[in-house]
Residue frames relative to the residue before (quaternion, step in Angstrom):
aa qw qx qy qz dx dy dz
K 1.0000 0.0000 0.0000 0.0000 0.00 0.00 0.00
N 0.6778 0.5087 -0.3023 0.4364 3.58 0.89 -1.05
H 0.6491 0.5387 -0.3193 0.4319 3.62 0.98 -0.81
Q 0.6002 0.5531 -0.3413 0.4663 3.50 1.12 -0.80
I 0.6428 0.5122 -0.3524 0.4476 3.64 0.88 -0.78
Q 0.6771 0.5195 -0.3054 0.4224 3.55 0.90 -0.94
E 0.6498 0.4932 -0.3244 0.4787 3.55 1.14 -0.83
D 0.6926 0.4879 -0.3000 0.4385 3.67 0.83 -0.86
H 0.8192 0.1229 0.0002 0.5601 3.55 0.89 -0.98
P 0.0114 -0.8303 0.5543 0.0563 3.67 0.45 1.04
H 0.6196 0.5452 -0.3754 0.4218 3.62 1.07 -0.59
L 0.5979 0.5830 -0.3454 0.4282 3.49 1.20 -0.78
V 0.6644 0.5089 -0.2971 0.4597 3.55 0.95 -0.98
L 0.6238 0.5567 -0.3114 0.4517 3.57 1.06 -0.85
T 0.6730 0.4928 -0.3082 0.4574 3.53 0.93 -0.91
T 0.6188 0.5701 -0.3182 0.4368 3.56 1.05 -0.91
S 0.6855 0.4617 -0.2812 0.4877 3.61 0.83 -1.06
K 0.6028 0.5699 -0.3396 0.4434 3.62 1.06 -0.78
S 0.7224 0.4511 -0.2379 0.4670 3.48 0.77 -1.12
S 0.6337 0.5231 -0.3298 0.4647 3.64 1.09 -0.77
S 0.6478 0.4967 -0.3268 0.4763 3.63 0.95 -0.70
R 0.6391 0.5344 -0.3319 0.4424 3.52 1.15 -0.70
I 0.5868 0.5814 -0.2869 0.4852 3.45 1.24 -0.76
N 0.6793 0.4951 -0.2513 0.4799 3.49 0.94 -1.03
Q 0.6292 0.5359 -0.3147 0.4668 3.50 1.14 -0.65
A 0.6400 0.5512 -0.2749 0.4593 3.46 1.09 -0.98
R 0.6536 0.5355 -0.2761 0.4581 3.47 1.18 -1.05
I 0.6229 0.5318 -0.3159 0.4790 3.60 1.03 -0.87
T 0.6836 0.5172 -0.2853 0.4287 3.54 0.81 -1.04
S 0.6821 0.4529 -0.3056 0.4860 3.59 0.91 -0.91
F 0.6465 0.5244 -0.3463 0.4326 3.57 1.01 -0.65
T 0.6183 0.5343 -0.3287 0.4734 3.54 1.19 -0.62
I 0.6209 0.5304 -0.3295 0.4739 3.54 0.99 -0.87
I 0.6840 0.4819 -0.3115 0.4503 3.60 0.78 -1.00
K 0.5748 0.5787 -0.3482 0.4620 3.59 1.13 -0.73
L 0.7001 0.4842 -0.2612 0.4551 3.50 0.73 -1.22
S 0.6398 0.5292 -0.3408 0.4409 3.62 0.98 -0.83
V 0.6612 0.4944 -0.3064 0.4738 3.56 0.92 -0.98
T 0.6192 0.5433 -0.3594 0.4384 3.59 0.97 -0.72
Q 0.6692 0.5056 -0.3038 0.4518 3.58 0.96 -1.07
I 0.6058 0.5537 -0.3608 0.4430 3.62 0.99 -0.96
L 0.7171 0.4306 -0.2758 0.4736 3.59 0.74 -1.10
């Protein structure tokens, strides 16, 4: 089923992976900020 989607809409799959990597990047960034804040408080 997943392969069918990739064949029918390759651009859609590309967009999905791009946005998910962007979300991961934001998650890592916010996690780093929280870590830094905690370190400063301590």
